[in-house]
C-alpha positions as CSV (number, residue, x, y, z in Angstrom):
1,M,155.7,176.8,10.9
2,I,153.9,174.2,13.1
3,K,156.4,175.0,16.0
4,K,155.5,178.7,15.7
5,I,151.8,177.8,15.8
6,L,152.2,175.6,18.8
7,A,154.2,178.3,20.6
8,T,151.6,180.9,19.7
9,T,148.8,178.6,20.9
10,A,150.6,177.9,24.2
11,I,151.2,181.7,24.8
12,L,147.6,182.5,24.0
13,G,146.4,179.7,26.2
14,S,148.3,180.9,29.2
15,A,147.5,184.5,28.6
16,L,143.8,183.7,28.6
17,G,143.8,181.8,31.9
18,G,144.0,178.3,30.5
19,V,141.5,178.8,27.7
20,M,143.0,177.1,24.7
21,V,142.9,179.2,21.5
22,A,144.0,177.7,18.3
23,A,145.9,179.9,15.9
24,P,145.2,179.3,12.2
25,A,147.4,176.5,11.2
26,A,148.4,174.8,8.0
27,S,145.5,172.6,7.0
28,A,145.2,169.4,9.0
29,D,145.2,167.3,5.8
30,S,148.3,167.0,3.8
31,V,146.3,166.7,0.6
32,A,143.1,168.3,-0.5
33,C,141.3,168.0,-3.9
34,R,138.3,169.4,-5.7
35,A,136.2,166.7,-7.3
36,F,136.4,166.5,-11.1
37,T,134.4,169.3,-12.7
38,N,131.6,168.8,-15.1
39,P,132.9,168.7,-18.6
40,D,133.5,172.2,-19.9
41,A,132.5,173.4,-23.4
42,N,135.4,171.4,-24.8
43,G,134.4,168.2,-22.9
44,V,137.5,168.5,-20.6
45,Q,137.2,167.8,-16.8
46,L,139.8,169.1,-14.3
47,A,140.5,168.3,-10.6
48,P,143.0,170.6,-8.9
49,C,144.6,169.5,-5.6
50,W,147.4,170.6,-3.3
51,S,149.8,168.6,-1.1
52,L,152.3,169.6,1.5
53,S,155.8,168.2,0.9
54,D,157.9,169.0,4.0
55,T,157.8,169.2,7.7
56,D,157.3,173.0,7.9
57,N,154.5,173.1,5.3
58,A,156.4,175.7,3.3
59,H,156.4,173.8,0.1
60,I,152.9,173.5,-1.5
61,N,152.8,171.2,-4.5
62,A,150.1,170.8,-7.1
63,M,148.4,167.6,-8.2
64,I,146.2,168.1,-11.1
65,G,143.6,165.7,-12.4
66,V,142.8,165.7,-16.1
67,N,140.2,163.9,-18.3
68,S,140.5,165.3,-21.8
69,H,137.9,163.0,-23.3
70,G,140.0,162.5,-26.4
71,R,141.1,166.1,-26.9
72,S,144.8,167.0,-26.9
73,I,145.5,169.6,-24.2
74,D,148.4,171.1,-22.2
75,P,147.3,171.3,-18.6
76,C,148.9,173.9,-16.3
77,A,148.8,175.0,-12.7
78,Q,149.6,178.0,-10.5
79,L,149.5,178.6,-6.7
80,V,147.4,181.7,-6.2
81,N,147.4,183.9,-3.1
82,V,143.7,184.3,-2.3
83,A,144.1,187.8,-0.7
84,T,146.0,189.4,-3.6
85,G,145.2,187.2,-6.6
86,A,149.0,187.1,-7.4
87,W,150.7,183.9,-8.4
88,A,152.9,182.7,-5.6
89,V,154.2,179.7,-7.7
90,N,153.9,179.0,-11.4
91,Y,154.1,175.2,-11.6
92,G,154.2,175.4,-15.4
93,C,152.5,173.0,-17.8
94,V,152.6,169.2,-18.1
95,G,153.0,169.1,-21.9
96,W,150.6,168.0,-24.5
97,V,148.5,165.0,-23.4
98,N,145.4,163.1,-24.6
99,T,143.9,161.1,-21.8
100,G,141.2,159.5,-23.9
101,N,138.3,159.0,-21.5
102,N,140.6,158.3,-18.5
103,D,141.3,160.3,-15.4
104,N,145.1,161.0,-15.3
105,W,147.0,162.7,-12.4
106,Y,150.1,164.9,-12.7
107,Y,152.3,165.9,-9.8
108,L,153.9,169.3,-10.1
109,S,156.5,170.1,-7.4
110,A,157.2,173.5,-6.0
111,L,160.9,174.2,-5.5
112,Q,160.5,177.3,-3.4
113,D,159.0,178.1,0.0
114,V,155.9,180.3,0.1
115,N,155.0,183.0,2.7
116,S,152.3,182.3,5.2
117,G,148.9,183.1,3.7
118,T,145.8,181.6,2.1
119,Y,146.2,179.9,-1.2
120,V,144.5,177.8,-3.9
121,V,146.0,175.7,-6.7
122,Q,144.5,176.9,-10.0
123,E,144.3,174.6,-13.0
124,G,143.7,175.4,-16.6
125,Y,144.9,174.2,-20.0
126,W,146.0,175.2,-23.5
127,A,144.1,173.8,-26.5
128,Y,143.4,174.7,-30.1
129,D,139.9,176.0,-30.8
130,A,137.9,174.9,-33.9
131,G,139.6,177.6,-36.0
132,G,143.1,176.4,-35.1
133,T,143.9,179.2,-32.6
134,L,145.8,178.3,-29.4
135,R,143.7,179.4,-26.4
136,Y,143.9,179.1,-22.6
137,Y,140.8,177.6,-20.9
138,D,139.4,177.4,-17.4
139,N,140.9,178.4,-14.1
140,V,139.5,175.8,-11.8
141,Q,140.5,176.2,-8.1
142,S,141.3,173.7,-5.4
143,P,140.1,173.8,-1.8
144,V,141.8,176.6,0.1
145,I,145.0,175.9,2.0
146,Y,146.0,178.0,5.0
147,D,149.8,178.0,5.3
């Protein structure tokens, strides 16, 4: 991917008489995170992040921060295509955790490449409501990644 971008940049640069034009590239950072959210109605705080795992930036992994403030939850993440809203990757869920009042981080690896595009890591969680019904909460999104 980076080689394609460099080649495209070089071609555009020569075509425009030496003016250097940068094609959109994979994000310069290899990790980007959203700061922990304010506690939601359940007192849970989330912090979705992404990381690039290989040299061609085709594998986008999720790192999700969780502070459940004593509540048992099952945090989950998806990679969402910003243009279509479709899930490019379903990272699945971590499993039931109770972080107490601590910030815990979970790394969820993507095993498949994704097509070029604009993505966010979306984080939410399963928890039981006061009536004992299992419900899915939140869909907090990371900073955008251009791949």
